[in-house]
Every structure is written in structure tokens, then in C-alpha cells.
C-alpha positions in Angstrom: 0.0 0.0 0.0 1.3 3.5 -0.9 0.5 6.4 1.3 1.4 9.9 2.5 3.4 10.4 5.7 1.8 12.8 8.2 3.9 15.7 9.6 4.9 13.7 12.7 6.1 10.8 10.5 8.1 13.2 8.3 9.7 14.8 11.3 10.7 11.4 12.7 12.2 10.4 9.3 14.2 13.6 9.0 15.6 13.2 12.5 16.3 9.5 12.1 18.3 9.6 8.8 21.9 10.7 8.4 22.2 11.0 4.7 20.1 12.9 2.3 20.3 14.0 -1.3 20.7 17.7 -1.8 19.3 19.2 -5.0 20.3 22.6 -6.2 20.0 24.5 -9.4 22.1 27.3 -11.0 23.3 28.3 -14.5 20.7 26.0 -16.1 22.1 22.9 -14.4 20.6 20.7 -11.8 23.0 19.1 -9.3 22.1 16.3 -6.8 24.6 15.1 -4.3 24.5 13.0 -1.1 25.3 14.9 2.1 25.3 14.0 5.8 23.1 16.3 7.8 21.5 17.1 11.1 17.9 18.3 11.4 16.7 20.3 14.5 13.1 20.8 13.5 13.6 24.1 11.8 16.9 23.8 9.9 19.0 21.2 8.1 22.6 21.7 9.2 25.6 20.5 7.1 29.1 21.3 6.1 31.1 20.9 3.0 34.3 21.5 1.2 34.1 24.5 -1.1 33.0 23.2 -4.4 30.2 23.0 -7.0 27.2 22.6 -4.6 28.4 25.6 -2.5 28.9 27.7 -5.6 25.5 26.8 -6.9 23.7 27.4 -3.6 25.3 30.9 -3.4 23.9 31.7 -6.8 20.5 30.2 -6.1 19.7 29.5 -2.4 16.5 27.6 -3.2 17.2 23.9 -2.6 15.6 20.7 -1.7 16.7 17.6 0.3 15.4 14.1 -0.2 15.7 11.6 2.6 14.7 7.9 2.6 14.9 4.8 4.7 14.4 1.6 2.6 13.9 -1.8 4.3 13.1 -3.4 0.9 11.5 -2.6 -2.4 8.0 -2.8 -0.9 8.8 -1.2 2.5 10.2 2.3 2.4 9.6 5.9 3.5 10.8 9.1 1.8 10.6 12.8 2.6 11.4 15.8 0.5 12.0 19.2 2.1 12.4 22.5 0.3 14.1 25.5 1.8 16.6 28.2 1.6 20.4 27.9 1.8 22.1 30.1 4.5 25.9 30.1 4.7 27.0 30.4 8.3 29.6 33.2 8.2 29.9 34.3 11.8 32.1 32.3 14.2 29.2 31.8 16.6 26.9 30.3 14.0 29.6 28.1 12.6 30.5 26.8 16.1 26.8 26.1 16.9 26.4 24.2 13.6 29.6 22.2 14.0 28.6 21.3 17.5 25.2 19.9 16.3 27.0 18.0 13.6 29.7 16.6 15.8 27.3 15.7 18.6 25.1 13.8 16.1 27.9 11.9 14.3 30.5 11.3 16.9 29.0 7.9 18.0 28.9 6.8 14.3 32.3 7.9 13.0 33.8 5.1 10.9 35.1 7.3 8.1 37.4 10.3 8.2 35.2 12.1 5.6 32.4 12.4 8.2 34.6 14.1 10.7 34.8 17.9 10.4 38.3 19.1 9.2 39.1 20.8 12.5 38.8 17.5 14.3 41.7 16.0 12.4 45.4 16.5 13.1 46.9 19.2 10.9 49.0 16.7 8.9 45.8 14.9 7.8 43.8 17.9 6.6 44.2 18.9 3.0 46.4 22.0 2.6 43.7 24.2 1.0 40.7 22.7 2.7 38.1 25.3 3.6 35.0 23.9 5.4 31.8 25.8 4.7 29.1 25.4 7.4 25.6 26.0 6.2 22.0 25.4 7.1 18.8 25.1 5.1 15.8 26.9 6.5 13.0 24.4 5.9 9.9 26.0 4.3 7.9 23.0 3.0 7.9 19.2 3.6 6.2 16.2 2.1 6.5 12.5 2.5 5.4 9.2 1.0 5.7 5.5 2.0 5.0 2.0 0.8 4.2 -0.7 3.4 2.8 -4.1 2.5 0.1 -4.1 5.3 -0.6 -0.4 5.0 0.3 0.2 8.7 3.2 2.6 9.3 4.2 3.2 12.9 6.0 6.4 13.8 
């Protein structure tokens, strides 16, 4: 059975998942890329190396994030959120975002790419690495699911 997630189920999914697919658009090009993120109920927080997605979001801050949890082909849930990119430029906002990210991912760290650059020893960090902390102010959300028996617990 296919169905729509209610707002409580969407919130639960967004808080439970760790990886989403960020979609952005600029210069007549669509770009979709996986990111790790933290959701606090109002904002999606993430950080990235300076690159294509950051450049595109600076040009056009309207973005979307798709998140899913798939148990099998007939048992999944998916949410899409739309929002506005906000680069965190003050030290206070950057610190707040990185604390949220670090607190969320510290128990799960199995890869050095998940860890913020400042958490690595200097000899491990790329010479020209510049982490960009950002958040997406969520403006709209929707969600769908498929469940064989039609019952979807929160």
C-alpha cells in the first residue's frame, strides 16, 4: 500500500536519517549530491568542502533535500523538504552548527570524511581545505511511504 506520511512521521524520518540527497540549481544545471546532515526541527545543518554545490547554492539559495529509509522494495519511506540555503559566516553560528553535527555523528564515526576538518590533526587535513558550514531553513515538507500491510508506525 502506498500512502502519505503525516507531519509527525516526516519529522521522525528527518531526525532518524543521516544521509540525504541535496538538490540545487544554477546556470541552467541541476545538481544532486548526497550529504550528511542534522535536522533540528527548523533547519537542516551540514558542512562541505568549497565546491560545486556551495557555488551553486550561493547563486540560487532555493534547494531541496530528499531523505529515505528503505527496508526493501515494498517497504520504504521518503521525505522531501524545500528550503533556503544560508551560509553560516559568523564564528558563533559556525560553532553552533559544527557542535550539532559533531554531537550527532561522533558515535557513528567510521570514516574520516564524516569528521569535520578541524577535528583531524593538521597533517591529515588537505592544505587548501576550507569547510563551509551552512543550514537550510525548511519551508515545506512532504513524504510518502510504501508498506505491505498499510500500517506505518512512527
